[in-house]
Backbone and ligand atoms as CSV (ligand in chain L), in Angstrom:
chain,resi,resn,atom,element,x,y,z
A,1,UNK,N,N,0.845,-1.193,0.000
A,1,UNK,CA,C,0.000,0.000,0.000
A,1,UNK,C,C,0.886,1.250,0.000
A,2,UNK,N,N,0.527,2.243,-0.822
A,2,UNK,CA,C,1.350,3.450,-0.868
A,2,UNK,C,C,1.136,4.264,0.401
A,3,UNK,N,N,2.112,5.117,0.703
A,3,UNK,CA,C,2.107,5.883,1.955
A,3,UNK,C,C,0.823,6.713,2.073
A,4,UNK,N,N,0.395,7.326,0.943
A,4,UNK,CA,C,-0.748,8.226,0.987
A,4,UNK,C,C,-2.049,7.493,1.299
A,5,UNK,N,N,-2.073,6.161,1.141
A,5,UNK,CA,C,-3.300,5.400,1.392
A,5,UNK,C,C,-3.463,5.065,2.881
A,6,UNK,N,N,-2.392,5.268,3.682
A,6,UNK,CA,C,-2.484,4.921,5.096
A,6,UNK,C,C,-3.344,5.946,5.823
A,7,UNK,N,N,-4.267,5.446,6.643
A,7,UNK,CA,C,-5.102,6.333,7.458
A,7,UNK,C,C,-4.324,6.657,8.746
A,8,UNK,N,N,-4.048,7.948,8.977
A,8,UNK,CA,C,-3.180,8.318,10.100
A,8,UNK,C,C,-3.790,7.945,11.445
A,9,UNK,N,N,-5.111,8.125,11.567
A,9,UNK,CA,C,-5.793,7.779,12.821
A,9,UNK,C,C,-5.666,6.286,13.119
A,10,UNK,N,N,-5.889,5.477,12.066
A,10,UNK,CA,C,-5.777,4.016,12.221
A,10,UNK,C,C,-4.347,3.620,12.572
A,11,UNK,N,N,-3.387,4.297,11.934
A,11,UNK,CA,C,-1.975,3.990,12.208
A,11,UNK,C,C,-1.644,4.304,13.670
A,12,UNK,N,N,-2.109,5.470,14.143
A,12,UNK,CA,C,-1.895,5.844,15.553
A,12,UNK,C,C,-2.491,4.782,16.477
A,13,UNK,N,N,-3.704,4.343,16.163
A,13,UNK,CA,C,-4.358,3.321,16.985
A,13,UNK,C,C,-3.543,2.035,17.016
A,14,UNK,N,N,-3.041,1.644,15.846
A,14,UNK,CA,C,-2.261,0.397,15.763
A,14,UNK,C,C,-0.964,0.537,16.550
A,15,UNK,N,N,-0.298,1.691,16.419
A,15,UNK,CA,C,0.953,1.906,17.157
A,15,UNK,C,C,0.695,1.923,18.657
A,16,UNK,N,N,-0.502,2.408,19.055
A,16,UNK,CA,C,-0.858,2.480,20.474
A,16,UNK,C,C,-1.047,1.119,21.118
A,17,UNK,N,N,-1.104,0.067,20.300
A,17,UNK,CA,C,-1.203,-1.293,20.831
A,17,UNK,C,C,0.111,-1.802,21.386
A,18,UNK,N,N,1.189,-1.039,21.147
A,18,UNK,CA,C,2.504,-1.408,21.675
A,18,UNK,C,C,2.633,-0.787,23.062
A,19,UNK,N,N,2.563,-1.603,24.113
A,19,UNK,CA,C,2.649,-1.105,25.496
A,19,UNK,C,C,4.087,-0.708,25.812
A,20,UNK,N,N,4.239,0.401,26.513
A,20,UNK,CA,C,5.588,0.903,26.822
A,20,UNK,C,C,5.680,1.341,28.280
A,21,UNK,N,N,6.886,1.652,28.695
A,21,UNK,CA,C,7.094,2.389,29.924
A,21,UNK,C,C,6.939,3.880,29.613
A,22,UNK,N,N,7.180,4.726,30.607
A,22,UNK,CA,C,7.084,6.173,30.439
A,22,UNK,C,C,8.341,6.815,31.040
A,23,UNK,N,N,8.932,7.740,30.285
A,23,UNK,CA,C,10.147,8.426,30.759
A,23,UNK,C,C,9.945,9.931,30.708
A,24,UNK,N,N,10.696,10.652,31.519
A,24,UNK,CA,C,10.853,12.090,31.321
A,24,UNK,C,C,12.316,12.311,30.936
A,25,UNK,N,N,12.529,12.923,29.770
A,25,UNK,CA,C,13.886,13.246,29.334
A,25,UNK,C,C,14.164,14.700,29.700
A,26,UNK,N,N,15.319,14.939,30.311
A,26,UNK,CA,C,15.648,16.270,30.818
A,26,UNK,C,C,16.981,16.752,30.249
A,27,UNK,N,N,17.119,18.077,30.190
A,27,UNK,CA,C,18.409,18.663,29.831
A,27,UNK,C,C,18.498,20.055,30.442
A,28,UNK,N,N,19.656,20.686,30.297
A,28,UNK,CA,C,19.834,22.073,30.758
A,28,UNK,C,C,20.465,22.869,29.629
A,29,UNK,N,N,19.847,23.990,29.293
A,29,UNK,CA,C,20.380,24.827,28.224
A,29,UNK,C,C,21.618,25.583,28.709
A,30,UNK,N,N,22.447,26.068,27.776
A,30,UNK,CA,C,23.638,26.842,28.185
A,30,UNK,C,C,23.280,28.052,29.049
A,31,UNK,N,N,22.073,28.633,28.874
A,31,UNK,CA,C,21.680,29.793,29.698
A,31,UNK,C,C,21.144,29.362,31.067
A,32,UNK,N,N,21.175,28.050,31.353
A,32,UNK,CA,C,20.783,27.545,32.670
A,32,UNK,C,C,19.356,27.038,32.744
A,33,UNK,N,N,18.509,27.365,31.761
A,33,UNK,CA,C,17.106,26.948,31.827
A,33,UNK,C,C,17.002,25.426,31.660
A,34,UNK,N,N,16.150,24.830,32.514
A,34,UNK,CA,C,15.935,23.382,32.442
A,34,UNK,C,C,14.789,23.082,31.488
A,35,UNK,N,N,14.924,22.003,30.711
A,35,UNK,CA,C,13.884,21.555,29.785
A,35,UNK,C,C,13.629,20.083,30.042
A,36,UNK,N,N,12.403,19.655,29.782
A,36,UNK,CA,C,12.093,18.239,29.952
A,36,UNK,C,C,10.768,17.906,29.323
A,37,UNK,N,N,10.619,16.667,28.874
A,37,UNK,CA,C,9.334,16.238,28.310
A,37,UNK,C,C,9.128,14.751,28.536
A,38,UNK,N,N,7.860,14.387,28.577
A,38,UNK,CA,C,7.462,12.990,28.730
A,38,UNK,C,C,7.605,12.280,27.389
A,39,UNK,N,N,8.220,11.104,27.386
A,39,UNK,CA,C,8.336,10.315,26.150
A,39,UNK,C,C,8.098,8.837,26.438
A,40,UNK,N,N,7.609,8.148,25.408
A,40,UNK,CA,C,7.555,6.686,25.501
A,40,UNK,C,C,8.320,6.051,24.344
A,41,UNK,N,N,9.153,6.855,23.662
A,41,UNK,CA,C,9.908,6.358,22.512
A,41,UNK,C,C,11.312,5.902,22.893
A,42,UNK,N,N,11.578,5.794,24.184
A,42,UNK,CA,C,12.894,5.342,24.660
A,42,UNK,C,C,13.158,3.892,24.275
A,43,UNK,N,N,14.389,3.609,23.886
A,43,UNK,CA,C,14.783,2.223,23.599
A,43,UNK,C,C,16.281,2.056,23.814
A,44,UNK,N,N,16.687,0.871,24.211
A,44,UNK,CA,C,18.113,0.577,24.279
A,44,UNK,C,C,18.574,0.158,22.888
A,45,UNK,N,N,19.797,0.519,22.541
A,45,UNK,CA,C,20.324,0.230,21.199
A,45,UNK,C,C,21.521,-0.694,21.269
A,46,UNK,N,N,22.502,-0.371,22.126
A,46,UNK,CA,C,23.768,-1.109,22.161
A,46,UNK,C,C,24.260,-1.189,23.600
A,47,UNK,N,N,24.893,-2.325,23.946
A,47,UNK,CA,C,25.461,-2.464,25.296
A,47,UNK,C,C,26.936,-2.076,25.321
A,48,UNK,N,N,27.676,-2.393,24.244
A,48,UNK,CA,C,29.100,-2.052,24.186
A,48,UNK,C,C,29.406,-1.460,22.811
A,49,UNK,N,N,29.432,-0.128,22.700
A,49,UNK,CA,C,29.262,0.870,23.756
A,49,UNK,C,C,27.794,0.990,24.187
A,50,UNK,N,N,27.555,1.543,25.387
A,50,UNK,CA,C,26.174,1.653,25.885
A,50,UNK,C,C,25.441,2.832,25.241
A,51,UNK,N,N,24.556,2.519,24.293
A,51,UNK,CA,C,23.833,3.557,23.547
A,51,UNK,C,C,22.326,3.344,23.701
A,52,UNK,N,N,21.615,4.441,23.953
A,52,UNK,CA,C,20.146,4.414,24.001
A,52,UNK,C,C,19.626,5.453,23.005
A,53,UNK,N,N,18.311,5.396,22.709
A,53,UNK,CA,C,17.730,6.411,21.829
A,53,UNK,C,C,16.339,6.808,22.292
A,54,UNK,N,N,15.892,7.937,21.803
A,54,UNK,CA,C,14.495,8.374,21.961
A,54,UNK,C,C,14.180,9.332,20.819
A,55,UNK,N,N,12.898,9.560,20.577
A,55,UNK,CA,C,12.459,10.395,19.454
A,55,UNK,C,C,11.780,11.656,19.959
A,56,UNK,N,N,12.107,12.783,19.324
A,56,UNK,CA,C,11.571,14.084,19.725
A,56,UNK,C,C,10.852,14.716,18.539
A,57,UNK,N,N,9.608,15.100,18.737
A,57,UNK,CA,C,8.846,15.773,17.685
A,57,UNK,C,C,9.517,17.101,17.324
A,58,UNK,N,N,9.683,17.350,16.039
A,58,UNK,CA,C,10.282,18.621,15.611
A,58,UNK,C,C,9.376,19.798,15.949
A,59,UNK,N,N,8.109,19.507,16.232
A,59,UNK,CA,C,7.158,20.571,16.582
A,59,UNK,C,C,7.191,20.919,18.074
A,60,UNK,N,N,7.882,20.121,18.880
A,60,UNK,CA,C,7.907,20.371,20.334
A,60,UNK,C,C,8.643,21.677,20.630
A,61,UNK,N,N,8.103,22.503,21.514
A,61,UNK,CA,C,8.800,23.744,21.882
A,61,UNK,C,C,10.231,23.504,22.380
A,62,UNK,N,N,10.476,22.337,22.967
A,62,UNK,CA,C,11.807,22.052,23.521
A,62,UNK,C,C,12.777,21.481,22.479
A,63,UNK,N,N,12.340,21.352,21.223
A,63,UNK,CA,C,13.162,20.666,20.205
A,63,UNK,C,C,14.539,21.315,20.037
A,64,UNK,N,N,14.580,22.656,19.979
A,64,UNK,CA,C,15.873,23.316,19.748
A,64,UNK,C,C,16.826,23.086,20.922
A,65,UNK,N,N,16.282,23.124,22.145
A,65,UNK,CA,C,17.137,22.921,23.324
A,65,UNK,C,C,17.797,21.549,23.281
A,66,UNK,N,N,17.040,20.520,22.879
A,66,UNK,CA,C,17.627,19.180,22.833
A,66,UNK,C,C,18.562,19.021,21.632
A,67,UNK,N,N,18.269,19.726,20.532
A,67,UNK,CA,C,19.165,19.654,19.366
A,67,UNK,C,C,20.543,20.215,19.727
A,68,UNK,N,N,20.552,21.236,20.609
A,68,UNK,CA,C,21.799,21.896,20.990
A,68,UNK,C,C,22.477,21.237,22.196
A,69,UNK,N,N,21.814,20.275,22.833
A,69,UNK,CA,C,22.299,19.758,24.115
A,69,UNK,C,C,23.547,18.890,23.966
A,70,UNK,N,N,24.400,18.939,24.996
A,70,UNK,CA,C,25.549,18.029,25.065
A,70,UNK,C,C,25.199,16.811,25.924
A,71,UNK,N,N,24.351,17.046,26.937
A,71,UNK,CA,C,23.920,15.969,27.830
A,71,UNK,C,C,22.397,15.943,27.930
A,72,UNK,N,N,21.827,14.753,28.098
A,72,UNK,CA,C,20.437,14.628,28.515
A,72,UNK,C,C,20.343,13.449,29.461
A,73,UNK,N,N,19.248,13.387,30.215
A,73,UNK,CA,C,19.024,12.255,31.119
A,73,UNK,C,C,17.658,11.655,30.846
A,74,UNK,N,N,17.603,10.323,30.858
A,74,UNK,CA,C,16.343,9.590,30.739
A,74,UNK,C,C,15.942,9.176,32.151
A,75,UNK,N,N,14.772,9.626,32.605
A,75,UNK,CA,C,14.238,9.244,33.924
A,75,UNK,C,C,13.067,8.299,33.686
A,76,UNK,N,N,13.243,7.019,33.998
A,76,UNK,CA,C,12.178,6.029,33.790
A,76,UNK,C,C,11.217,6.121,34.976
A,77,UNK,N,N,9.956,6.514,34.702
A,77,UNK,CA,C,9.038,6.830,35.796
A,77,UNK,C,C,8.478,5.589,36.495
A,78,UNK,N,N,8.224,5.766,37.791
A,78,UNK,CA,C,7.606,4.729,38.613
A,78,UNK,C,C,6.087,4.888,38.577
A,79,UNK,N,N,5.378,3.838,38.995
A,79,UNK,CA,C,3.912,3.819,38.930
A,79,UNK,C,C,3.285,5.000,39.675
A,80,UNK,N,N,3.934,5.494,40.733
A,80,UNK,CA,C,3.366,6.614,41.514
A,80,UNK,C,C,3.807,7.983,40.978
A,81,UNK,N,N,4.350,8.013,39.758
A,81,UNK,CA,C,4.815,9.292,39.193
A,81,UNK,C,C,3.988,9.741,37.984
A,82,UNK,N,N,2.715,9.335,37.967
A,82,UNK,CA,C,1.831,9.734,36.867
A,82,UNK,C,C,1.672,11.259,36.781
A,83,UNK,N,N,1.638,11.924,37.947
A,83,UNK,CA,C,1.517,13.395,37.950
A,83,UNK,C,C,2.720,14.054,37.284
A,84,UNK,N,N,3.892,13.483,37.525
A,84,UNK,CA,C,5.115,13.994,36.888
A,84,UNK,C,C,4.990,13.830,35.375
A,85,UNK,N,N,4.498,12.667,34.947
A,85,UNK,CA,C,4.324,12.414,33.515
A,85,UNK,C,C,3.389,13.450,32.896
A,86,UNK,N,N,2.269,13.730,33.584
A,86,UNK,CA,C,1.302,14.707,33.055
A,86,UNK,C,C,1.911,16.104,33.003
A,87,UNK,N,N,2.631,16.467,34.042
A,87,UNK,CA,C,3.264,17.782,34.111
A,87,UNK,C,C,4.207,17.989,32.926
A,88,UNK,N,N,4.976,16.952,32.572
A,88,UNK,CA,C,5.989,17.097,31.525
A,88,UNK,C,C,5.462,16.797,30.120
A,89,UNK,N,N,4.172,16.526,29.993
A,89,UNK,CA,C,3.614,16.266,28.656
A,89,UNK,C,C,2.776,17.450,28.159
A,90,UNK,N,N,2.870,18.589,28.880
A,90,UNK,CA,C,2.180,19.819,28.448
A,90,UNK,C,C,3.211,20.946,28.385
A,91,UNK,N,N,3.140,21.792,27.333
A,91,UNK,CA,C,4.067,22.928,27.289
A,91,UNK,C,C,3.855,23.838,28.502
A,92,UNK,N,N,4.953,24.363,29.060
A,92,UNK,CA,C,4.867,25.291,30.195
A,92,UNK,C,C,6.133,26.127,30.228
A,93,UNK,N,N,6.029,27.319,30.822
A,93,UNK,CA,C,7.187,28.215,30.898
A,93,UNK,C,C,8.312,27.563,31.694
A,94,UNK,N,N,7.976,26.947,32.833
A,94,UNK,CA,C,8.980,26.239,33.632
A,94,UNK,C,C,8.325,25.015,34.267
A,95,UNK,N,N,8.501,23.859,33.641
A,95,UNK,CA,C,7.869,22.627,34.134
A,95,UNK,C,C,8.452,22.162,35.467
A,96,UNK,N,N,9.618,22.721,35.846
A,96,UNK,CA,C,10.308,22.275,37.060
A,96,UNK,C,C,9.898,23.098,38.285
A,97,UNK,N,N,9.161,24.200,38.031
A,97,UNK,CA,C,8.740,25.081,39.106
A,97,UNK,C,C,7.829,24.317,40.076
A,98,UNK,N,N,8.186,24.305,41.359
A,98,UNK,CA,C,7.342,23.666,42.371
A,98,UNK,C,C,7.671,22.216,42.664
A,99,UNK,N,N,8.676,21.643,41.984
A,99,UNK,CA,C,9.039,20.244,42.282
A,99,UNK,C,C,10.529,20.128,42.638
A,100,UNK,N,N,11.082,21.228,43.184
A,100,UNK,CA,C,12.525,21.249,43.505
A,100,UNK,C,C,12.937,20.073,44.393
A,101,UNK,N,N,12.053,19.710,45.345
A,101,UNK,CA,C,12.420,18.646,46.296
A,101,UNK,C,C,12.559,17.283,45.618
A,102,UNK,N,N,12.032,17.169,44.390
A,102,UNK,CA,C,12.104,15.881,43.672
A,102,UNK,C,C,13.263,15.859,42.671
A,103,UNK,N,N,14.158,16.882,42.751
A,103,UNK,CA,C,15.211,16.993,41.741
A,103,UNK,C,C,16.600,16.955,42.361
A,104,UNK,N,N,17.543,16.362,41.643
A,104,UNK,CA,C,18.971,16.496,41.957
A,104,UNK,C,C,19.680,16.807,40.644
A,105,UNK,N,N,20.923,17.288,40.758
A,105,UNK,CA,C,21.630,17.683,39.543
A,105,UNK,C,C,22.588,16.594,39.093
A,106,UNK,N,N,22.552,16.280,37.805
A,106,UNK,CA,C,23.430,15.257,37.248
A,106,UNK,C,C,24.493,15.842,36.336
A,107,UNK,N,N,25.093,15.003,35.514
A,107,UNK,CA,C,26.155,15.412,34.596
A,107,UNK,C,C,25.682,16.564,33.703
A,108,UNK,N,N,26.533,17.562,33.529
A,108,UNK,CA,C,26.193,18.702,32.696
A,108,UNK,C,C,25.121,19.587,33.304
A,109,UNK,N,N,24.877,19.433,34.622
A,109,UNK,CA,C,23.849,20.230,35.291
A,109,UNK,C,C,22.440,19.800,34.940
A,110,UNK,N,N,22.298,18.625,34.336
A,110,UNK,CA,C,20.984,18.142,33.900
A,110,UNK,C,C,20.165,17.697,35.115
A,111,UNK,N,N,18.896,18.141,35.231
A,111,UNK,CA,C,18.090,17.713,36.381
A,111,UNK,C,C,17.695,16.236,36.302
A,112,UNK,N,N,17.836,15.546,37.447
A,112,UNK,CA,C,17.439,14.139,37.561
A,112,UNK,C,C,16.252,14.073,38.510
A,113,UNK,N,N,15.304,13.183,38.214
A,113,UNK,CA,C,14.082,13.087,39.010
A,113,UNK,C,C,14.220,11.965,40.041
A,114,UNK,N,N,14.058,12.340,41.323
A,114,UNK,CA,C,14.145,11.370,42.410
A,114,UNK,C,C,12.953,10.405,42.359
A,115,UNK,N,N,13.179,9.173,42.791
A,115,UNK,CA,C,12.093,8.191,42.835
A,115,UNK,C,C,11.881,7.454,41.526
A,116,UNK,N,N,12.668,7.793,40.496
A,116,UNK,CA,C,12.527,7.101,39.210
A,116,UNK,C,C,12.993,5.655,39.338
A,117,UNK,N,N,12.461,4.794,38.482
A,117,UNK,CA,C,12.854,3.375,38.467
A,117,UNK,C,C,14.318,3.250,38.035
A,118,UNK,N,N,14.691,4.048,37.052
A,118,UNK,CA,C,16.074,4.053,36.555
A,118,UNK,C,C,16.356,5.424,35.960
A,119,UNK,N,N,17.641,5.812,35.988
A,119,UNK,CA,C,18.045,7.080,35.382
A,119,UNK,C,C,19.311,6.815,34.576
A,120,UNK,N,N,19.291,7.278,33.340
A,120,UNK,CA,C,20.435,7.109,32.449
A,120,UNK,C,C,20.947,8.494,32.077
A,121,UNK,N,N,22.149,8.818,32.500
A,121,UNK,CA,C,22.749,10.114,32.172
A,121,UNK,C,C,23.616,9.923,30.932
A,122,UNK,N,N,23.271,10.669,29.892
A,122,UNK,CA,C,23.850,10.414,28.569
A,122,UNK,C,C,24.540,11.633,27.997
A,123,UNK,N,N,25.649,11.370,27.291
A,123,UNK,CA,C,26.260,12.390,26.424
A,123,UNK,C,C,25.715,12.160,25.025
A,124,UNK,N,N,25.323,13.222,24.344
A,124,UNK,CA,C,24.733,13.057,23.010
A,124,UNK,C,C,25.757,12.399,22.082
A,125,UNK,N,N,25.330,11.326,21.423
A,125,UNK,CA,C,26.204,10.529,20.570
A,125,UNK,C,C,25.952,10.834,19.096
A,126,UNK,N,N,24.668,10.975,18.738
A,126,UNK,CA,C,24.298,11.167,17.334
A,126,UNK,C,C,22.873,11.694,17.266
A,127,UNK,N,N,22.593,12.545,16.285
A,127,UNK,CA,C,21.235,13.040,16.036
A,127,UNK,C,C,20.870,12.718,14.597
A,128,UNK,N,N,19.659,12.239,14.384
A,128,UNK,CA,C,19.192,11.987,13.011
A,128,UNK,C,C,17.800,12.565,12.819
A,129,UNK,N,N,17.646,13.410,11.817
A,129,UNK,CA,C,16.313,13.885,11.447
A,129,UNK,C,C,15.643,12.787,10.636
A,130,UNK,N,N,14.502,12.310,11.121
A,130,UNK,CA,C,13.765,11.262,10.408
A,130,UNK,C,C,12.294,11.681,10.360
A,131,UNK,N,N,11.796,11.978,9.167
A,131,UNK,CA,C,10.411,12.416,9.038
A,131,UNK,C,C,10.163,13.639,9.900
A,132,UNK,N,N,9.108,13.588,10.712
A,132,UNK,CA,C,8.771,14.750,11.544
A,132,UNK,C,C,9.378,14.667,12.949
A,133,UNK,N,N,10.348,13.782,13.142
A,133,UNK,CA,C,10.993,13.638,14.451
A,133,UNK,C,C,12.518,13.714,14.343
A,134,UNK,N,N,13.134,14.037,15.483
A,134,UNK,CA,C,14.588,13.991,15.631
A,134,UNK,C,C,14.885,12.774,16.505
A,135,UNK,N,N,15.744,11.863,16.001
A,135,UNK,CA,C,16.135,10.703,16.802
A,135,UNK,C,C,17.424,11.060,17.523
A,136,UNK,N,N,17.393,10.988,18.863
A,136,UNK,CA,C,18.573,11.326,19.663
A,136,UNK,C,C,19.182,10.056,20.245
A,137,UNK,N,N,20.430,9.814,19.900
A,137,UNK,CA,C,21.179,8.689,20.459
A,137,UNK,C,C,22.080,9.242,21.563
A,138,UNK,N,N,22.105,8.585,22.699
A,138,UNK,CA,C,22.959,9.035,23.793
A,138,UNK,C,C,23.845,7.909,24.277
A,139,UNK,N,N,25.095,8.262,24.638
A,139,UNK,CA,C,25.985,7.275,25.252
A,139,UNK,C,C,25.834,7.398,26.767
A,140,UNK,N,N,25.488,6.290,27.402
A,140,UNK,CA,C,25.249,6.301,28.854
A,140,UNK,C,C,26.575,6.441,29.591
A,141,UNK,N,N,26.700,7.520,30.380
A,141,UNK,CA,C,27.941,7.740,31.146
A,141,UNK,C,C,27.763,7.367,32.608
A,142,UNK,N,N,26.497,7.394,33.073
A,142,UNK,CA,C,26.226,7.040,34.472
A,142,UNK,C,C,24.770,6.604,34.535
A,143,UNK,N,N,24.462,5.675,35.428
A,143,UNK,CA,C,23.051,5.270,35.575
A,143,UNK,C,C,22.832,4.779,36.995
A,144,UNK,N,N,21.570,4.765,37.419
A,144,UNK,CA,C,21.216,4.111,38.670
A,144,UNK,C,C,19.809,3.534,38.518
A,145,UNK,N,N,19.427,2.679,39.456
A,145,UNK,CA,C,18.117,2.041,39.376
A,145,UNK,C,C,17.662,1.629,40.767
A,146,UNK,N,N,16.358,1.447,40.918
A,146,UNK,CA,C,15.820,0.943,42.186
A,146,UNK,C,C,14.647,0.030,41.877
A,147,UNK,N,N,14.369,-0.855,42.808
A,147,UNK,CA,C,13.351,-1.882,42.599
A,147,UNK,C,C,11.972,-1.296,42.872
A,148,UNK,N,N,11.379,-0.644,41.865
A,148,UNK,CA,C,10.078,-0.009,42.018
A,148,UNK,C,C,9.184,-0.442,40.875
A,149,UNK,N,N,7.868,-0.361,41.094
A,149,UNK,CA,C,6.893,-0.646,40.024
A,149,UNK,C,C,7.005,0.433,38.945
A,150,UNK,N,N,7.042,0.056,37.666
A,150,UNK,CA,C,7.115,1.073,36.606
A,150,UNK,C,C,5.739,1.611,36.234
A,151,UNK,N,N,5.721,2.850,35.709
A,151,UNK,CA,C,4.511,3.398,35.099
A,151,UNK,C,C,4.450,2.891,33.657
A,152,UNK,N,N,3.277,2.441,33.223
A,152,UNK,CA,C,3.111,1.910,31.861
A,152,UNK,C,C,2.144,2.773,31.073
A,153,UNK,N,N,2.202,2.640,29.739
A,153,UNK,CA,C,1.330,3.406,28.844
A,153,UNK,C,C,0.874,2.484,27.720
A,154,UNK,N,N,-0.448,2.470,27.509
A,154,UNK,CA,C,-1.005,1.576,26.483
A,154,UNK,C,C,-2.320,2.149,25.972
A,155,UNK,N,N,-2.444,2.260,24.652
A,155,UNK,CA,C,-3.656,2.782,24.018
A,155,UNK,C,C,-4.108,4.114,24.624
A,156,UNK,N,N,-3.121,5.011,24.834
A,156,UNK,CA,C,-3.438,6.351,25.306
A,156,UNK,C,C,-3.794,6.445,26.767
A,157,UNK,N,N,-3.544,5.351,27.533
A,157,UNK,CA,C,-3.875,5.356,28.965
A,157,UNK,C,C,-2.697,4.895,29.805
A,158,UNK,N,N,-2.612,5.476,31.017
A,158,UNK,CA,C,-1.612,5.002,31.963
A,158,UNK,C,C,-2.079,3.682,32.567
A,159,UNK,N,N,-1.134,2.791,32.803
A,159,UNK,CA,C,-1.447,1.483,33.393
A,159,UNK,C,C,-0.373,1.156,34.421
A,160,UNK,N,N,-0.662,0.121,35.221
A,160,UNK,CA,C,0.395,-0.393,36.094
A,160,UNK,C,C,0.377,-1.909,36.024
A,161,UNK,N,N,1.483,-2.517,36.392
A,161,UNK,CA,C,1.607,-3.977,36.285
A,161,UNK,C,C,0.609,-4.699,37.169
A,162,UNK,N,N,0.228,-4.055,38.291
A,162,UNK,CA,C,-0.640,-4.715,39.254
A,162,UNK,C,C,-2.117,-4.467,38.984
A,163,UNK,N,N,-2.415,-3.662,37.942
A,163,UNK,CA,C,-3.791,-3.290,37.623
A,163,UNK,C,C,-4.638,-4.521,37.341
L,1,FMN,C1,C,2.930,8.889,27.349
L,1,FMN,C2,C,3.464,9.988,26.461
L,1,FMN,C3,C,4.515,9.735,25.599
L,1,FMN,C4,C,5.041,10.723,24.773
L,1,FMN,N1,N,6.103,10.434,23.964
L,1,FMN,C5,C,6.680,11.405,23.219
L,1,FMN,C6,C,7.852,11.131,22.453
L,1,FMN,O1,O,8.363,10.009,22.433
L,1,FMN,N2,N,8.393,12.142,21.732
L,1,FMN,C7,C,7.840,13.409,21.730
L,1,FMN,O2,O,8.397,14.297,21.047
L,1,FMN,N3,N,6.734,13.699,22.462
L,1,FMN,C8,C,6.149,12.734,23.203
L,1,FMN,N4,N,5.054,13.022,23.982
L,1,FMN,C9,C,4.493,14.384,23.940
L,1,FMN,C10,C,5.319,15.397,24.753
L,1,FMN,O3,O,5.453,14.974,26.099
L,1,FMN,C11,C,4.630,16.785,24.734
L,1,FMN,O4,O,4.461,17.192,23.398
L,1,FMN,C12,C,5.424,17.855,25.503
L,1,FMN,O5,O,4.617,19.018,25.685
L,1,FMN,C13,C,6.704,18.285,24.791
L,1,FMN,O6,O,7.451,19.113,25.688
L,1,FMN,P1,P,7.707,20.686,25.365
L,1,FMN,O7,O,6.340,21.279,25.202
L,1,FMN,O8,O,8.435,21.194,26.564
L,1,FMN,O9,O,8.544,20.720,24.126
L,1,FMN,C14,C,4.482,12.029,24.799
L,1,FMN,C15,C,3.415,12.306,25.676
L,1,FMN,C16,C,2.909,11.295,26.499
L,1,FMN,C17,C,1.777,11.607,27.448
């Protein structure tokens, strides 16, 4: 079937059948401003060297900040962090305002979210423009993890393993 024959709504529905975890990707701009957004496009790519990727919409207000970034962090959210996910999935002047107690500073001054299931601190390895998204590959320089229930996403809804 040719590309133009695909129904975008149907395609979105079909893609939504792929259950994922939920992450907040964070960075810090050279002027000090923190940026972050909720993503479910995170994936591991390589173990040696340790490379991960995620996809960023070119239409996202934060797109330029991540295109220019040297470091970013992937914060894999826990089941009790749905509010954090919602906060970071809407444009805002400062998404970090009011959650200082849940933040620590990582490599490159990038904010890390406390209570996450896992955190991967990455140096940008490669960027690829693909269609309407930017694919960001990061080399993991530091990571940590804790034994917590993950937040899940499926068919446009948050889920948990124990549901
Ligand atoms: C569960 C979930 C997953 C998402 N995954 C992505 C993603 O992989 N890439 C992306 O660019 N936006 C994704 N979004 C949308 C962004 O979070 C949203 O557009 C956000 O406002 C972008 O941040 P910004 O406005 O600061 O640029 C997702 C939203 C949700 C709720």
